N, C-alpha and C positions, 0 to 999 in steps of 0.2 A: 071922234077917234077913228082913224082909218083902219081898214081891215088888216093892213100890213103891221101897223103898230099893235093892234090887238093880238095878232098872231105872235109877235115878239114877246108881248107880256106873258101870254100863256106858255110859250116855249121856255122863257127864262124862269118862270115860276115852277114849271114842271121839272126842269133841270135842277133848280135849287133844292126842291123837296126831295127828289130822287137821290141827289148827291148827299144831302144831309142825312137821309135815312141810311144810305150806304156807309157813311162815316160812322154813324152810331153802331151799325152792324159790325164794322171792323173793330171799333173800340171795344165792343162787348164780346164779340165772338173770336177775335184774333185772326180773322181772315180764312182763306181756303186756298187749296192748290189742287186742281183736278184737270182731267182731260175730257173734251167733248169732241167726238168724231176725229180723234187723233190730234186735236189742237189743244195745247196746254193753256189753261186759264188760271191765272194766279192773281190774288189780290190780298195783300197783307198789311199794306201801309195806309193808315187813315188820312195821311196828310194830303195826297193828291185830290181825293174826293172832297175833303174839307175846303181846300182852296177853290175847287170848281164850284162848290155850293156858295162860297162867299162871292166869287165873281158873278155867278148867275144871279144872286140876290141883288148885287149892285146894279146889274143890267136891268133887272126887274124894276128896282126903285127909280132908275133913270128914265125908263120908258113910261112908267106910271106917274112919275113926278115925286120928288123927294118929300115935299110937304104933304102930299096926299098919302103917300106910303106911311109917313110918320103918324099921321092922324089915324089911319087904319090900324096900325100896330097899337097905338094907345087905346083905341076903341076895343080891340081884341083883349088887351091887358085888363082894361076895366071890366069887361065881360067875365074874364076868368076870375078876377078878384071877387066879383059879385056872386058867381056860381060856386066858388071854391069851398065855402063852408058846407054846402050841401053835397059836394062831390067827395069830400075827404073819406068818409066811412065807406062808400061804395068802392072808391079807388083802392083802399086797403083790403077790402074783401076780395076784389079782383086780383090783387097782388098775392094774397094768401092762397087763393084758389090756383093761381098760376104756378106758384111754388109747389103746391101739392100735386098738380097735374104733371109738372115736369118731373117730380120725384117718382110718381107712379110709372111714367113712361121710361124713365132711366134707371129705376131701382135694380139692384143686383139681387135677384131672388135665389140666393145661393147660401148653403151651409158649407162654408169653405174653410178659412183659416181658424185660428184659435177663437176669436170673438164670435164670428158669425156661426160657426159650427156649435160653439158652446151654448149660445142663446137659442138657436133653432132646435137643436136636439134636446135641450132641456125642456123647451115648450112641449115637445112630443111626450116627454116623460110625465109632465104634469097632467097631460090629458088622460093618462092612465093612473094618476094619483100615486105614482111610485117613482121617486127620483133615484132609487137605488138600482144600479145595473150590476147584476151578478155575473161574475166571470169565474165559474168553478174550476177552470183549468189553471188559473193563475198560481195556485199553491201546489201544483203538481209538476211544475217544470224545475229543472235543476240550476238554472243560471241565476246570478246575483240580481237583487232588486227586481224580482220577477213581477211583482204587482205594479211597480212603477213602469216597467217596460210595456205592459199591456194597457197603460192608461193614456188615452189620446189627449191632445191639446184641449184645454177647457174643462178637464176633469181631474180628480185626485182619488187615490185609494183610501179606504177607511177600514178599520179593523172589522173582520179578521184578516183582510188583505185580498180577498177574492171578490170584493165589492168596490165599485167606483161610484162617486157622486159628483154632481156639477160643482165647478169652482165659482162660477159667476152668481151674483145676487139674483134671486128669483123674480124680482119685480117685472122686468121686461118679458121674460118667458111666460109669466102668468098672463100678462096682457095679450101676448101673441096667442097663447092657448085659447083664451076667451074669444078672440077674433076668429080663430079657426073654427071654433064651435058654431059661431054665429054666421060666418060668411065663407068658410072653406079654407083650403090650404093656402091659396094665394094671399088671403087677407093678412097672414102673419107678416108679410113683407111690406105692408103699407103703413106700419106703425111709424117709421121714420118720416115719410112724406106728410102724414097727418100731424105728427108732432111739430114738424117745421111750420105748417100752416098755423097751428095753435100758437107757436112761438111768435110769429109775425103779428097775429091778432092781439095777443096779450101785450106785446110791445106797444102797439098803438093804444090799447086800453090804458096802459100805464102812463103814456103821454097825456091822455085826457085826465087821468087821476091827478096828474101834476099840474093841471090847469091849462094845458095847451094842446089842442088837437093837432096843430101844425108840428109841434115837436114830436108828437106821436107818429105822424105820417113820415117825417124825415127818418126817425129811428127805425120804423117798420121797413122802410125802403132799404136802409143800410143793413138790417138784419136779413132781409129776404135775398139780398144780392151778395151776402157774405160767403166767401169760399168755404169757411169752416162749417157753415150751415148747409150749403148746397151739396158739398161732397159727402158729408157724413150722413145726411138724410137718406142716401142711396144704399147704405149698408145696414144690415140688421144688428145694430149696436146700440148701446145705452145712452150715448152722449146727447143726442137731440131729444129723445123722450124725457130724459132727466131735466134738460134745460127747459123744455116746455112745461113740465110740472112745476118747476120753481118760478117761472115767469107767471104762470096762472096763479100760483099761491100768493105772490106779491101783489098781483093785480087785485085779487079778492080781499087780501088783507087791508089794502088801502080803501076798500069800499065803505067802511064805516059801521056797518050793521053787524050784530052778533051772528046772523046767518051767513054773511059773507066771510066772517072770521072762521066759522066752522068749515066753510068750503075751502078757505085758505089752508087750514090745518089738514084737511083731507088731501088736498093737492100736494102739500109738503110731505105728508105721510107716504103717498104713492111715489113721489120723487125719491124719498129715502129708501123705499123698497127697491127702486131701480138702481140707485147709487148710494149705498149706506155711508160711504165716507164723507158725504156732503151733509150729514146730519147737523154739524155745527151751524150751518146756514139757518136751520130752524131756530137756533138760539138767537140769531140776529132778529128774526121776525118776532119771536116771543119777547125779546128785550124791548122792542119798539112798543109793543102793547103795554108792557109794564111801565115804561116811561110815560106813555099817554095817561095811564091811570094816575101816576104820581103828579103829573103836571096839570091835570084837569079834574080837580076834586068835585066840581059842580056836576060832572057827568059820571061820577064814580060807578054807579050801578050799571050803566051801559058798558063801561070799560071792563068791569068785572065779568059781565056776560060775554063780552068779546074774548077775554082771556080763557074763560071756561069753554066757549065754543071752539076756539082754536085748539085748545088742549084735547077736547073730545074728538075733534077731527084728526088730529095728528097722532095721538098715542097709539091707536090700533096699528098703524104702519110699523113703527119700531117694535111693537109687541109681537106682531105676526113674524117679523124678521127674526127676532130673538128666539121665538119658538121653533122656527124652521132651522135656524143655526144649531139649536140644541139637538134637534132631531137628526140633522145631517152630520154635524161635526162634533157633537158631544158636549158643547158648551154654548150658552146664549151669547157669549162675548167673543166667540171664535168664528171668524169668517172663512170663506173658502180661500182667501188670499194668504192666510197664515199670519204670523206675527207682524205688527206694524213696522218693527225695526228692519224687516227685510226689504221694505219699500221706501221708508222715509229716513232722511238723513239731513241734519242741519247744514252740512257742508255743501249740499246741493242748492241751497236757496239762492245765493248770488248768481252762480252760473245759469240756473234755470230762469231767473228773472231777466237776466240779460238776453237769454234766448227768446223768451216769450215776447219781450218788447221788440226785439229785432224782427221776429216772425210777424208780429202785429203790423209793423210798418211794411214789411214785405208783401203781405197778403191783403191788407186793408188800407194801404197808403199811410204815410205819417200823420194824416189828418185824424186818424183814430186816436192819437194821443190827446186830442182836444177833449175826448170823452173823460179821460182821467182828470183833466183840468176842471171840467164842468162838475164832476162829482166831488172833487177836492174843495171846491169853492161854492158851497150852498148859499150864496149871497143873493140878495134881492135883485141886483142888477142882472145876474144870469138867469134867475128863476122868478121873474116878476109876477107871473100868473099863478105860481104855486101857492095854494092856500095854507099848506103846512110844510115848511121846508125840512122838517124832521124826516119826511119821506125821502128827500134827496140824501140826507145823512145815512138813512137805512140802506138805500141802494149802494152808496159808497162802502158802507161796512160789509154788505153782502159781497161785493167785489173783492174787498181786501181779504175776507175770510177764505173765499174760494181760491184766490191767487196765492195766498200764503200757504195753503195746504199743498197745492200742486207745485209750488216752488221748492218745497222740501221733498217732493217725490223723486223718482228715479231721473237720472240725467237722460235727456231725450235729444233727438237729432234732426227734426225737420218741422216745418211750419204745420204739418198735418196734426201735430200733437196739441195745437191750440184747441182741438176738440175737447180737451180736458176742462178748459175754462170757458167753453162756449155758453154755459149757463149765465155768465156775466155779460153776455152781449146786449141784452135789452138795457141794462143799466148803463153800459159803456156807450151805446149808440144814442141813448137819451141825453147823455152828457155831451156828445158831439153835436146833437141837434140844438141843445141849449146855447152852446157857444156859437153855433152857426147863425142863430137868430140875432146875435148882437149887431152885426152890420145893418140888418133890416130895421132894427129899432133906432139905430143912430142916423142912418142916411135915408130911410123911408123908401119910396118907390124905386129910385135908381138902383138900390141894392138888392131888390127882390129878384130881378132877373139874373143878376150875377150870382147870388147865393143859390137860387134854384138850379142854375146851370152847373154850378160847382158840385152840388149834391147829386144831381143826376149823373154827372160825369164820373164821380167817385163810384156810384153804384154800377155803372156800366163797366168801369175799369175793373172793379173787383169781380164782377161776373166774368169778364174776359180773362182775368187771372185764373178763375176756376176752370175755364175751358182750356186755356193754354197749358195748365199744369196737369191736365188729364182728370180733373175732378168729376167730370160728367160721363166718363167711360168705364165706370166701375163694373157694369154688366159684362163688357167685353173682357176685362181683366179677370173677373171672378169665374167665368165659365170654364176655366181650366179644371176646376174642382169636379163638377158633374161629368165633364167630358172624360177625364182620366178615370173616374170611377166607373163610368159605363164601359169604357174600353177594357179596363182591367177585369171587370166582372164577366165580360164576354169571353175572355181568354184565360180564365182561371176556373178551377173546380170549386164547388162549395166546400167550405172547411179549409181553404187555403189561408196562408198567413202572408201579410205584406209588411215589410219593414219600411217605415216611412218617418218623416219628420213633420213638415208642413202639412202633408196630406194624411196625417194619422187619423184625423176625425172624418174628413170628407170621404176617405176610402171606406170607412165603416158605413157612412150615411148613404152614399150613392153606389158603392161597390159591394156592400154587404159582406166585407171580409174583415177578419180580425187583424189588427195592426200591432206591430211592435215598434216602439220608438227608437229610431236609429241613434239619437243622441244620448239615450239612456242605457242601451245595451252595452255591457262591458266590452271594452276594446279587444279582449282576448277570447271572447265567447262567440264570435260570428260563426266560425266553422262548426264549433260544437253545437250551437243552437240549431243551425240548418240540418246538421246530421241527426241530431236527436229528434227533430220534427220529421225528417225523412223516414227514420226508422218506424215511425208511428203513422205513416201514410199521409203526412201533411206536407204539401208542396209549399216552398217558400219563395217569395218574390221581394223585390225592392222597388219603390217608387220615389224618385228623387228629382228635385229641381236642379238646374244646371249648377248653381252655387253649392248645393248640398252634396253633389257628387264628389267634389274635392274634399269636403269635410269627412265624407264617408270613407274615402280612400286613406286619408290621414288617420282617422280613428282606428280603422281595421287593417292598417298596413301590416304586411306579413301574413295575413290570413288568406287562405286559398280562395275563399268565396268572394273576396274583395277584388279579385282579378275579373273585372267586368267585361273584358273583351270577349265577344262571342256569346254573351248572355243577354244582349239587348233584344227585347221582344217588340217594343214599339217606342216611337218618339212622338210626343205631343208638342206641336209648335203653335202657340197662340201669342198672347202678349208676353209670355215667358215660355221656356222650354222645359219639359219634364221627360224623364227617361224611366222606362219600366223594364226591369231586369228579372230574369229567371235564375235565382241563386241555386236552385236545386238541379239545374241542368249540368250534366257532366261536361268537363272542359273539352273532351275530345269529340263533343257533338255540338259545335258552334251553331248559333242561330243567325239568320239574316233577318233584320228588322222587317216585319210584315206590314207595318202600318206607319204612315207618315201623315199626320193630321196638321194641316196648316191653319184651319179655322174651325170653330165649333158651329155646326149647322143644326144642332138638335133643338128641342123646345126650350123656351125661356125658363119655364117652371118645370123642374125635374123632380118627380116624386121620389121619396127615399126607398132604398131596397129593404128587404126584410132584415131585422137585426142579425149581426154575425154571430156565429157559434163556432166552437172548436171541439171536435170529438177526438179524443186520444184513443186509438184503437187498442193499444196495449202499453 
């Protein structure tokens, strides 16, 4: 072989590999648009590098010889097939670790909106073993619904009215509090990434329980690349931890031994503490154990022990939850969310199902529907390696119970709310994997590469969807909460009051200021509220996002203090815009905004301010 030909082979091989990698990057990441030394560099379309990769590969095959290239590719394929059984578990371990690392790097360590503030601040309360927050000033003010106005998002007042308690279930905050004790403040925010890694590993484990490690690998890949998993693991919220708990519970349940059943019950109990409304899912798991007892009398003693083990592991979770509910809300059957009728309505079922199915195709591609087919048909042809296809039935029943409950839930408006049903992702993706294996069993080797390529492409596409939809920039978006809290704290005196909506919790957490809910304060009481507080030496401000300003003006139209011109103290401009107003400022002394913040340059992890207090001088 001449040196010129050898150079051509190396050059075409290098171009094919580089262009192929770049194609995958564009498929997965959605491209980029930047400037280097004033020169604009943009690459968003994967088609040109894909065509270049194909042409370079054809050139490589021609220079090397088509027959020899084919033989080499077949040898590589045979090598991969030989090594594949040993590579599956390490590959999934690397995948789970990658998801966890990505989550830790991208996590939004912020107590911001209703959910994140509610969970993080509640964790701090549990560290002091006292979830009751006293607000002795709440029964001393004259305006209507005073206790409600002083209640930030994520909390609710309880009798006698000058005490507030968390709304959200205590499971996740208790886990966060434990992690903080063990590893410090930052550890509270890694629950999501760790849970996502557990979810990936448990999905692979379930595939093995169903008799096929290959199915487990495919399903784990689809779960790991899912927008609903990747975007939600970055927020201190309950969806991914609850999903991980249920996935681990089902994996252990299918283990066969009484000890594994006890572990399954414990995992289900913890998942119930995190998301109490999913307790019917435990009924699905318990029903499977009872059916096994009924259908297999020869091993009745073992099955009875499994039922007892599962019950012993599960019952403490709901029992602890009931006790905490009794302590917090006065009844073991009353949650912080209030009556079920306020959230569930049978008329929502069809619209929500249509939305969920549409969002599923939008974010996971229509191939996700194959998962529903796979679970609906627990037949030997689809699940030939599954030793007990009642496991498939159980996974299908779990999905149905979960989706049915959230179908009746409130009407929702975007694919992001698939997080409610993300606990069904392991079952759904295992169904996709089972159907995807059909061509391989029918056509053999020729179908392996096509099927593998399609599965890899789906994962890359869904990861790209996460990137394109902003699912990995939660940190940038959430930093508005500590930033505005720090700015407001530096420009207000202790004991000030801030009227807010979205920021009603974060202003307490990062600003250390008592907040009044703008959307709850009576529309006729803005002037009187500010004047009453002014008379007692308490300065009043307002912190509102851009869209909240219009609602504020409408709600308090006609009120003098609603004339915001000249009262603006600072503007915070990040991924959204927030305005901080001085409502106690006389109208004849207008302000010039002293601060314009374009980006947040502070630390990623911002410690909370001291708890706010309000001292009425007279």
